[in-house]
Jmol script that loads the backbone (N, CA, C; Angstrom):
load data "model"
ATOM      1  N   MET A   1     -38.260 -86.875 -36.255  1.00  0.00           N
ATOM      2  CA  MET A   1     -38.235 -87.394 -36.367  1.00  0.00           C
ATOM      3  C   MET A   1     -38.898 -88.095 -34.246  1.00  0.00           C
ATOM      4  N   LYS A   2     -37.382 -87.874 -33.578  1.00  0.00           N
ATOM      5  CA  LYS A   2     -37.245 -88.445 -32.149  1.00  0.00           C
ATOM      6  C   LYS A   2     -38.220 -87.382 -30.944  1.00  0.00           C
ATOM      7  N   ASP A   3     -38.324 -85.733 -31.929  1.00  0.00           N
ATOM      8  CA  ASP A   3     -38.928 -84.621 -31.001  1.00  0.00           C
ATOM      9  C   ASP A   3     -39.760 -84.735 -31.049  1.00  0.00           C
ATOM     10  N   PHE A   4     -39.829 -85.205 -32.534  1.00  0.00           N
ATOM     11  CA  PHE A   4     -41.659 -85.366 -32.682  1.00  0.00           C
ATOM     12  C   PHE A   4     -42.149 -86.679 -32.121  1.00  0.00           C
ATOM     13  N   ILE A   5     -41.644 -87.165 -31.468  1.00  0.00           N
ATOM     14  CA  ILE A   5     -42.498 -88.684 -30.542  1.00  0.00           C
ATOM     15  C   ILE A   5     -41.978 -87.976 -28.987  1.00  0.00           C
ATOM     16  N   GLN A   6     -41.433 -87.509 -29.203  1.00  0.00           N
ATOM     17  CA  GLN A   6     -41.581 -86.769 -27.262  1.00  0.00           C
ATOM     18  C   GLN A   6     -42.406 -86.104 -27.613  1.00  0.00           C
ATOM     19  N   SER A   7     -42.860 -85.336 -28.079  1.00  0.00           N
ATOM     20  CA  SER A   7     -43.311 -84.044 -28.546  1.00  0.00           C
ATOM     21  C   SER A   7     -45.209 -84.636 -28.205  1.00  0.00           C
ATOM     22  N   ILE A   8     -45.471 -86.061 -28.762  1.00  0.00           N
ATOM     23  CA  ILE A   8     -46.167 -87.137 -28.807  1.00  0.00           C
ATOM     24  C   ILE A   8     -46.408 -87.301 -27.039  1.00  0.00           C
ATOM     25  N   GLY A   9     -45.046 -87.453 -26.713  1.00  0.00           N
ATOM     26  CA  GLY A   9     -45.678 -88.673 -25.661  1.00  0.00           C
ATOM     27  C   GLY A   9     -45.478 -87.874 -23.700  1.00  0.00           C
ATOM     28  N   ASP A  10     -45.310 -86.233 -24.296  1.00  0.00           N
ATOM     29  CA  ASP A  10     -45.768 -85.110 -23.724  1.00  0.00           C
ATOM     30  C   ASP A  10     -47.163 -84.878 -23.425  1.00  0.00           C
ATOM     31  N   LYS A  11     -47.622 -84.429 -24.209  1.00  0.00           N
ATOM     32  CA  LYS A  11     -48.293 -84.943 -24.667  1.00  0.00           C
ATOM     33  C   LYS A  11     -49.456 -85.888 -23.804  1.00  0.00           C
ATOM     34  N   PHE A  12     -49.177 -87.308 -24.830  1.00  0.00           N
ATOM     35  CA  PHE A  12     -49.861 -87.827 -24.377  1.00  0.00           C
ATOM     36  C   PHE A  12     -50.438 -88.504 -23.032  1.00  0.00           C
ATOM     37  N   LEU A  13     -49.481 -87.756 -22.092  1.00  0.00           N
ATOM     38  CA  LEU A  13     -48.711 -87.796 -20.706  1.00  0.00           C
ATOM     39  C   LEU A  13     -49.837 -86.584 -19.712  1.00  0.00           C
ATOM     40  N   ALA A  14     -49.505 -85.957 -20.066  1.00  0.00           N
ATOM     41  CA  ALA A  14     -50.752 -84.192 -20.022  1.00  0.00           C
ATOM     42  C   ALA A  14     -51.759 -84.298 -20.049  1.00  0.00           C
ATOM     43  N   ILE A  15     -52.185 -85.689 -20.669  1.00  0.00           N
ATOM     44  CA  ILE A  15     -53.639 -85.825 -21.130  1.00  0.00           C
ATOM     45  C   ILE A  15     -53.904 -86.812 -19.769  1.00  0.00           C
ATOM     46  N   PHE A  16     -53.246 -88.095 -19.304  1.00  0.00           N
ATOM     47  CA  PHE A  16     -53.168 -88.876 -19.387  1.00  0.00           C
ATOM     48  C   PHE A  16     -53.869 -88.272 -17.452  1.00  0.00           C
ATOM     49  N   VAL A  17     -52.991 -87.186 -18.022  1.00  0.00           N
ATOM     50  CA  VAL A  17     -52.699 -86.277 -15.885  1.00  0.00           C
ATOM     51  C   VAL A  17     -54.123 -85.545 -15.057  1.00  0.00           C
ATOM     52  N   VAL A  18     -54.675 -85.032 -16.646  1.00  0.00           N
ATOM     53  CA  VAL A  18     -55.891 -84.489 -16.028  1.00  0.00           C
ATOM     54  C   VAL A  18     -57.147 -85.587 -16.452  1.00  0.00           C
ATOM     55  N   LEU A  19     -57.363 -86.940 -16.870  1.00  0.00           N
ATOM     56  CA  LEU A  19     -57.950 -87.199 -16.947  1.00  0.00           C
ATOM     57  C   LEU A  19     -58.380 -87.887 -15.177  1.00  0.00           C
ATOM     58  N   ALA A  20     -56.597 -87.982 -14.949  1.00  0.00           N
ATOM     59  CA  ALA A  20     -56.448 -88.661 -13.154  1.00  0.00           C
ATOM     60  C   ALA A  20     -57.273 -87.372 -13.075  1.00  0.00           C
ATOM     61  N   TYR A  21     -56.824 -86.023 -12.704  1.00  0.00           N
ATOM     62  CA  TYR A  21     -58.040 -85.877 -11.972  1.00  0.00           C
ATOM     63  C   TYR A  21     -58.931 -85.758 -11.852  1.00  0.00           C
ATOM     64  N   ILE A  22     -59.604 -85.526 -13.091  1.00  0.00           N
ATOM     65  CA  ILE A  22     -60.770 -85.934 -13.487  1.00  0.00           C
ATOM     66  C   ILE A  22     -61.433 -87.180 -12.829  1.00  0.00           C
ATOM     67  N   GLY A  23     -60.759 -88.529 -12.620  1.00  0.00           N
ATOM     68  CA  GLY A  23     -61.801 -88.700 -12.168  1.00  0.00           C
ATOM     69  C   GLY A  23     -61.653 -89.107  -9.978  1.00  0.00           C
ATOM     70  N   VAL A  24     -60.362 -88.573  -9.505  1.00  0.00           N
ATOM     71  CA  VAL A  24     -59.943 -88.369  -8.138  1.00  0.00           C
ATOM     72  C   VAL A  24     -60.964 -87.425  -8.085  1.00  0.00           C
ATOM     73  N   LEU A  25     -61.624 -86.164  -8.727  1.00  0.00           N
ATOM     74  CA  LEU A  25     -62.344 -84.734  -8.328  1.00  0.00           C
ATOM     75  C   LEU A  25     -63.752 -86.029  -8.321  1.00  0.00           C
ATOM     76  N   ALA A  26     -63.927 -86.733  -9.625  1.00  0.00           N
ATOM     77  CA  ALA A  26     -65.193 -87.273 -10.000  1.00  0.00           C
ATOM     78  C   ALA A  26     -65.398 -89.008  -8.421  1.00  0.00           C
ATOM     79  N   ALA A  27     -64.610 -89.133  -7.622  1.00  0.00           N
ATOM     80  CA  ALA A  27     -64.439 -89.650  -6.847  1.00  0.00           C
ATOM     81  C   ALA A  27     -65.132 -89.153  -5.587  1.00  0.00           C
ATOM     82  N   GLY A  28     -63.862 -87.992  -5.785  1.00  0.00           N
ATOM     83  CA  GLY A  28     -64.155 -87.925  -4.070  1.00  0.00           C
ATOM     84  C   GLY A  28     -65.917 -87.199  -3.788  1.00  0.00           C
ATOM     85  N   ILE A  29     -66.589 -86.622  -5.353  1.00  0.00           N
ATOM     86  CA  ILE A  29     -67.334 -86.324  -4.515  1.00  0.00           C
ATOM     87  C   ILE A  29     -68.974 -86.763  -4.559  1.00  0.00           C
ATOM     88  N   ASN A  30     -68.406 -87.899  -5.724  1.00  0.00           N
ATOM     89  CA  ASN A  30     -69.490 -89.701  -5.249  1.00  0.00           C
ATOM     90  C   ASN A  30     -69.032 -90.140  -3.848  1.00  0.00           C
ATOM     91  N   SER A  31     -67.926 -89.475  -3.612  1.00  0.00           N
ATOM     92  CA  SER A  31     -68.006 -90.602  -1.792  1.00  0.00           C
ATOM     93  C   SER A  31     -68.918 -89.162  -1.415  1.00  0.00           C
ATOM     94  N   MET A  32     -68.484 -88.457  -1.283  1.00  0.00           N
ATOM     95  CA  MET A  32     -70.213 -87.632  -0.465  1.00  0.00           C
ATOM     96  C   MET A  32     -70.739 -87.003  -0.572  1.00  0.00           C
ATOM     97  N   GLN A  33     -71.218 -87.618  -1.447  1.00  0.00           N
ATOM     98  CA  GLN A  33     -72.889 -88.235  -1.753  1.00  0.00           C
ATOM     99  C   GLN A  33     -73.179 -88.988  -1.501  1.00  0.00           C
ATOM    100  N   GLY A  34     -72.549 -90.409  -1.348  1.00  0.00           N
ATOM    101  CA  GLY A  34     -72.482 -91.719  -1.272  1.00  0.00           C
ATOM    102  C   GLY A  34     -73.225 -92.421   0.564  1.00  0.00           C
ATOM    103  N   TYR A  35     -73.517 -93.182   0.677  1.00  0.00           N
ATOM    104  CA  TYR A  35     -74.111 -93.120   2.196  1.00  0.00           C
ATOM    105  C   TYR A  35     -73.027 -93.841   3.097  1.00  0.00           C
ATOM    106  N   ASN A  36     -71.965 -93.756   2.413  1.00  0.00           N
ATOM    107  CA  ASN A  36     -71.138 -95.032   3.019  1.00  0.00           C
ATOM    108  C   ASN A  36     -70.108 -94.147   3.575  1.00  0.00           C
ATOM    109  N   GLY A  37     -69.833 -92.652   2.392  1.00  0.00           N
ATOM    110  CA  GLY A  37     -68.561 -91.294   3.846  1.00  0.00           C
ATOM    111  C   GLY A  37     -69.161 -89.993   3.947  1.00  0.00           C
ATOM    112  N   GLY A  38     -68.771 -89.158   3.636  1.00  0.00           N
ATOM    113  CA  GLY A  38     -69.640 -87.286   3.835  1.00  0.00           C
ATOM    114  C   GLY A  38     -68.552 -86.703   3.577  1.00  0.00           C
ATOM    115  N   PHE A  39     -68.647 -85.332   3.771  1.00  0.00           N
ATOM    116  CA  PHE A  39     -68.513 -84.780   3.759  1.00  0.00           C
ATOM    117  C   PHE A  39     -66.664 -85.110   3.565  1.00  0.00           C
ATOM    118  N   TRP A  40     -66.153 -85.329   4.583  1.00  0.00           N
ATOM    119  CA  TRP A  40     -64.633 -85.118   5.157  1.00  0.00           C
ATOM    120  C   TRP A  40     -64.047 -85.820   4.572  1.00  0.00           C
ATOM    121  N   ALA A  41     -64.835 -87.516   4.224  1.00  0.00           N
ATOM    122  CA  ALA A  41     -64.675 -88.419   3.321  1.00  0.00           C
ATOM    123  C   ALA A  41     -64.145 -88.233   2.276  1.00  0.00           C
ATOM    124  N   GLY A  42     -65.093 -87.857   1.518  1.00  0.00           N
ATOM    125  CA  GLY A  42     -64.747 -86.871  -0.051  1.00  0.00           C
ATOM    126  C   GLY A  42     -63.676 -86.377   0.285  1.00  0.00           C
ATOM    127  N   MET A  43     -63.533 -84.661   1.095  1.00  0.00           N
ATOM    128  CA  MET A  43     -62.687 -84.283   0.882  1.00  0.00           C
ATOM    129  C   MET A  43     -61.721 -85.005   1.583  1.00  0.00           C
ATOM    130  N   GLY A  44     -60.910 -86.085   1.886  1.00  0.00           N
ATOM    131  CA  GLY A  44     -59.758 -87.034   2.265  1.00  0.00           C
ATOM    132  C   GLY A  44     -60.140 -87.406   0.497  1.00  0.00           C
ATOM    133  N   VAL A  45     -60.782 -88.017  -0.146  1.00  0.00           N
ATOM    134  CA  VAL A  45     -60.949 -89.054  -1.075  1.00  0.00           C
ATOM    135  C   VAL A  45     -59.631 -87.464  -2.358  1.00  0.00           C
ATOM    136  N   ILE A  46     -60.084 -86.662  -2.151  1.00  0.00           N
ATOM    137  CA  ILE A  46     -59.727 -85.284  -2.996  1.00  0.00           C
ATOM    138  C   ILE A  46     -58.501 -85.496  -3.229  1.00  0.00           C
ATOM    139  N   ILE A  47     -58.472 -84.534  -1.320  1.00  0.00           N
ATOM    140  CA  ILE A  47     -56.444 -84.047  -1.468  1.00  0.00           C
ATOM    141  C   ILE A  47     -56.032 -85.511  -1.141  1.00  0.00           C
ATOM    142  N   GLY A  48     -56.374 -86.781  -1.179  1.00  0.00           N
ATOM    143  CA  GLY A  48     -55.643 -87.498  -1.119  1.00  0.00           C
ATOM    144  C   GLY A  48     -54.831 -88.563  -2.563  1.00  0.00           C
ATOM    145  N   GLY A  49     -55.811 -87.757  -3.468  1.00  0.00           N
ATOM    146  CA  GLY A  49     -55.814 -88.707  -4.518  1.00  0.00           C
ATOM    147  C   GLY A  49     -55.209 -87.512  -4.970  1.00  0.00           C
ATOM    148  N   PHE A  50     -55.334 -85.957  -5.331  1.00  0.00           N
ATOM    149  CA  PHE A  50     -54.422 -84.910  -5.832  1.00  0.00           C
ATOM    150  C   PHE A  50     -53.004 -85.441  -5.574  1.00  0.00           C
ATOM    151  N   LEU A  51     -52.699 -85.760  -4.393  1.00  0.00           N
ATOM    152  CA  LEU A  51     -51.266 -85.991  -4.031  1.00  0.00           C
ATOM    153  C   LEU A  51     -50.401 -87.730  -3.824  1.00  0.00           C
ATOM    154  N   SER A  52     -51.562 -88.188  -4.565  1.00  0.00           N
ATOM    155  CA  SER A  52     -50.837 -89.698  -4.970  1.00  0.00           C
ATOM    156  C   SER A  52     -50.626 -89.280  -6.755  1.00  0.00           C
ATOM    157  N   VAL A  53     -52.039 -88.196  -7.669  1.00  0.00           N
ATOM    158  CA  VAL A  53     -51.706 -88.396  -8.913  1.00  0.00           C
ATOM    159  C   VAL A  53     -50.521 -87.578  -9.344  1.00  0.00           C
ATOM    160  N   SER A  54     -50.349 -86.260  -8.371  1.00  0.00           N
ATOM    161  CA  SER A  54     -48.876 -85.947  -8.105  1.00  0.00           C
ATOM    162  C   SER A  54     -47.674 -86.047  -8.407  1.00  0.00           C
ATOM    163  N   MET A  55     -47.779 -87.584  -7.606  1.00  0.00           N
ATOM    164  CA  MET A  55     -45.990 -87.702  -6.693  1.00  0.00           C
ATOM    165  C   MET A  55     -46.160 -89.121  -7.809  1.00  0.00           C
ATOM    166  N   PHE A  56     -47.355 -89.459  -8.275  1.00  0.00           N
ATOM    167  CA  PHE A  56     -47.007 -90.403  -9.086  1.00  0.00           C
ATOM    168  C   PHE A  56     -46.821 -89.790 -11.173  1.00  0.00           C
ATOM    169  N   PHE A  57     -47.268 -89.079 -10.907  1.00  0.00           N
ATOM    170  CA  PHE A  57     -46.439 -87.922 -12.424  1.00  0.00           C
ATOM    171  C   PHE A  57     -45.083 -87.642 -12.379  1.00  0.00           C
ATOM    172  N   TYR A  58     -45.320 -87.142 -11.532  1.00  0.00           N
ATOM    173  CA  TYR A  58     -43.922 -86.438 -10.914  1.00  0.00           C
ATOM    174  C   TYR A  58     -42.814 -87.338 -11.023  1.00  0.00           C
ATOM    175  N   SER A  59     -43.483 -88.507 -10.630  1.00  0.00           N
ATOM    176  CA  SER A  59     -42.363 -89.694 -10.493  1.00  0.00           C
ATOM    177  C   SER A  59     -41.697 -90.043 -11.856  1.00  0.00           C
ATOM    178  N   ILE A  60     -43.288 -90.710 -13.086  1.00  0.00           N
ATOM    179  CA  ILE A  60     -42.475 -90.874 -14.462  1.00  0.00           C
ATOM    180  C   ILE A  60     -41.613 -89.939 -15.177  1.00  0.00           C
ATOM    181  N   TYR A  61     -42.288 -88.142 -14.587  1.00  0.00           N
ATOM    182  CA  TYR A  61     -41.358 -87.393 -15.617  1.00  0.00           C
ATOM    183  C   TYR A  61     -39.457 -87.686 -14.924  1.00  0.00           C
ATOM    184  N   VAL A  62     -39.450 -87.254 -13.678  1.00  0.00           N
ATOM    185  CA  VAL A  62     -38.094 -87.524 -13.528  1.00  0.00           C
ATOM    186  C   VAL A  62     -37.814 -89.583 -13.698  1.00  0.00           C
ATOM    187  N   LEU A  63     -38.102 -90.457 -13.648  1.00  0.00           N
ATOM    188  CA  LEU A  63     -37.410 -91.325 -14.867  1.00  0.00           C
ATOM    189  C   LEU A  63     -37.130 -91.001 -16.207  1.00  0.00           C
ATOM    190  N   ILE A  64     -37.817 -89.543 -16.687  1.00  0.00           N
ATOM    191  CA  ILE A  64     -37.684 -90.516 -17.889  1.00  0.00           C
ATOM    192  C   ILE A  64     -36.427 -88.857 -18.468  1.00  0.00           C
ATOM    193  N   ASP A  65     -37.021 -87.876 -17.345  1.00  0.00           N
ATOM    194  CA  ASP A  65     -35.316 -86.811 -16.848  1.00  0.00           C
ATOM    195  C   ASP A  65     -34.101 -87.720 -17.058  1.00  0.00           C
ATOM    196  N   ILE A  66     -34.120 -88.309 -16.186  1.00  0.00           N
ATOM    197  CA  ILE A  66     -33.086 -89.468 -15.728  1.00  0.00           C
ATOM    198  C   ILE A  66     -32.199 -90.531 -17.232  1.00  0.00           C
ATOM    199  N   ARG A  67     -33.562 -90.679 -17.426  1.00  0.00           N
ATOM    200  CA  ARG A  67     -33.950 -91.905 -19.232  1.00  0.00           C
ATOM    201  C   ARG A  67     -32.167 -90.817 -19.772  1.00  0.00           C
ATOM    202  N   ASP A  68     -33.059 -89.689 -19.911  1.00  0.00           N
ATOM    203  CA  ASP A  68     -32.420 -88.902 -20.953  1.00  0.00           C
ATOM    204  C   ASP A  68     -30.812 -88.274 -20.250  1.00  0.00           C
ATOM    205  N   SER A  69     -30.767 -88.256 -19.402  1.00  0.00           N
ATOM    206  CA  SER A  69     -29.868 -86.975 -18.937  1.00  0.00           C
ATOM    207  C   SER A  69     -28.868 -88.915 -19.607  1.00  0.00           C
ATOM    208  N   LEU A  70     -28.898 -89.693 -18.792  1.00  0.00           N
ATOM    209  CA  LEU A  70     -28.375 -91.216 -19.349  1.00  0.00           C
ATOM    210  C   LEU A  70     -28.108 -91.687 -19.838  1.00  0.00           C
ATOM    211  N   ARG A  71     -28.601 -90.789 -21.644  1.00  0.00           N
ATOM    212  CA  ARG A  71     -28.415 -90.997 -23.004  1.00  0.00           C
ATOM    213  C   ARG A  71     -27.114 -90.354 -23.122  1.00  0.00           C
ATOM    214  N   GLU A  72     -27.335 -89.080 -22.769  1.00  0.00           N
ATOM    215  CA  GLU A  72     -26.604 -87.798 -23.078  1.00  0.00           C
ATOM    216  C   GLU A  72     -24.867 -88.036 -22.523  1.00  0.00           C
ATOM    217  N   ILE A  73     -25.405 -88.734 -21.104  1.00  0.00           N
ATOM    218  CA  ILE A  73     -23.546 -89.500 -21.025  1.00  0.00           C
ATOM    219  C   ILE A  73     -23.108 -90.246 -21.555  1.00  0.00           C
ATOM    220  N   LYS A  74     -24.540 -91.964 -22.092  1.00  0.00           N
ATOM    221  CA  LYS A  74     -23.458 -92.718 -23.310  1.00  0.00           C
ATOM    222  C   LYS A  74     -23.071 -91.909 -24.950  1.00  0.00           C
ATOM    223  N   ASP A  75     -23.505 -90.903 -25.269  1.00  0.00           N
ATOM    224  CA  ASP A  75     -23.341 -90.274 -26.175  1.00  0.00           C
ATOM    225  C   ASP A  75     -22.105 -89.619 -25.956  1.00  0.00           C
ATOM    226  N   LYS A  76     -22.088 -89.561 -24.587  1.00  0.00           N
ATOM    227  CA  LYS A  76     -20.829 -88.267 -24.932  1.00  0.00           C
ATOM    228  C   LYS A  76     -19.652 -89.218 -24.739  1.00  0.00           C
TER     229      LYS A  76
END
end "model"
wireframe off; spacefill off
backbone 0.3
color backbone group
């Protein structure tokens, strides 16, 4: 049961990653076409957003891995 819940959690997190990347891409394109932005502002949004999303979800994966390691240590 635990493996089933973890596999669903991994898929759920992966779906959020994809949705976040799509949101960043849409925001960057919207900024490129907006009145206050420009091409370089949109590129900044896209690049900065991709880096931010990547670092955020990487930190979540690291925290999950730390939790799993601590549980293994506790079980020993």
